N, C-alpha and C positions, 0 to 999 in steps of 0.2 A: 791605245785602247779607249773605246768610247764608254761613256757613262751608261748608254743603253745596254751594252754588252755586260757590264758589271751588274746592272739590275736584273738582266735575264738570268745570269749565273746564280745570283743570290736567291732569286725566286725559285729556281730549280732545286737549289740546295736547302731551301726553307730557312735561310739565314737573314737576319736583320743587321743593318749596318749603322754604326755611329762614326762620327769624325771628331777629331780633336786637332784644331788648326791654330797655328800662330802666324807665321809669315804670310800664309796664303789668305788669311782673313775670311775664311769660309768658302773659298773657291771650289773646293771639292763638294761641299754640301750643295752649293748652287748648281754645279754640273749635274749632280744626281737629281735634285729637285726640279730642275728645268724640264724634266721629262714627266709628262702626265702619267699618273698612276703610280708614281714612285713611293707613295706613302705606305704601301704594303711591304716595302723593303727598307727604306731609309727611316731609321728610328729617331735620330736627333744628331745635331752638330753642336760642338762647343768651339767658340772662338775665344781663345785664351791668349791674348796678345801680351798682356803684362805678366810678370812673374807672380803677382798677387792672384791674378785670375787662374793661373795654372795651379796654384796651391789651393785656392778656395773652391774652384769648380771641379778639379780633377784629382786633388789630393797629392799633387807633386810635392815631395818633401822639400822644405826650405834648405835642409842640409845637402840635398842633391843639387839644387840650384847653386848653392854657395860653392860646392866642391867642383862642379863641372860646367856651370853656366847654362843658360837656357838653350843654347845651341849645342846639344850633345846627345849622343845615343842614350845616355842614362836618363835624361829628361824625356826624350822621345818615348822610351820604354814606359816610364811612369805615366805619361800622358795617355798612351794607348790603353794601358791597363786601367787607368782611372776612367776613361770613356766607357769601358765595359762595365766597370763597377757602378758607375752613376747613370746607367741606361738599361734598357731592356734588349740591347743588341747582343749578338753573339760574335760579331766581328767589328773591330775598330781599327782605324788608321789614324796615325798622328803625324804632324809635320811641324818642325821648328827649324828655322834657318835664318840666314843673313841674305835678304833679298837685295839689299843695297839701296842707295849707293853707299859705298864705304865697306867697312869691315876692318879687320886687323891682320897682323902678321900670323897670329895663331888661329884666327877664325875669319878667313877671307870671304869677300862677297861671293855669293853663289854656293856656299856650303849649306846643305840642307840635310837634316837628320829625320829619318822616318821610323815609325814604330808600327807594328802590325800585331794586334792581339786577337786571338781566336780562342773562344771558350774551350778549355780542355787541352790546349796546346801551349808550348813555350812561346813567349813573345819574341818576335824577330825584330831586329833593328838593323839599320844600315845608314850610311852616309853617302850622299851624292855630291860631287863637286861639279856644279854646272858652270862655274866660272863667272867672270864679270860680264854677264850678258845684258845687264840693265835690269832694273827692278821688275818691269812687266814681264820680261822673258824668263827671269828666274822663277817668278810666281807661277807663270803658265807651265813651265817645265816641271815644277813641283807638283802642281795639280795633276798633270798628265802621268807623272811617275806614280803618284798615289793611286790613281785609278788603275794603272797597270799592276801595282802590287795587290790591290783588291781582286782583280781579275785572276791573277796567278794563283792566289790563295783559294779562290772559289772554283777555278778550273781544274 
């Protein structure tokens, strides 16, 4: 799914978008804002790489981070909901994962959790196992998956 299509769908729906990104470091925001005129749809992006940033900027609870770790559907949910709460957007996508290199037995490289919050709807979360593709490819796959999630929600 292209960022252009996401912007077209959001425009048609009258929806503004926010992003909350960790392992992608703002790649979804860049994809959307690379397109001229995106400011009527893209509201803001949060790059919350550290746990402190997730807590301070998005309101992710320290207890959630302690109980589940940053790479979890629980944190992805709180990130997406926090992006809505701290913006003027109606739709937010969040991404938190292990881009690599490395990982652990319990959280392997390529595991990425996504959250999708839409005003008035239950927040959706999911985990994708991209595998040990290498840092750049995991990040790119995560960006593309987030754009697809936005398009599915808007479409």
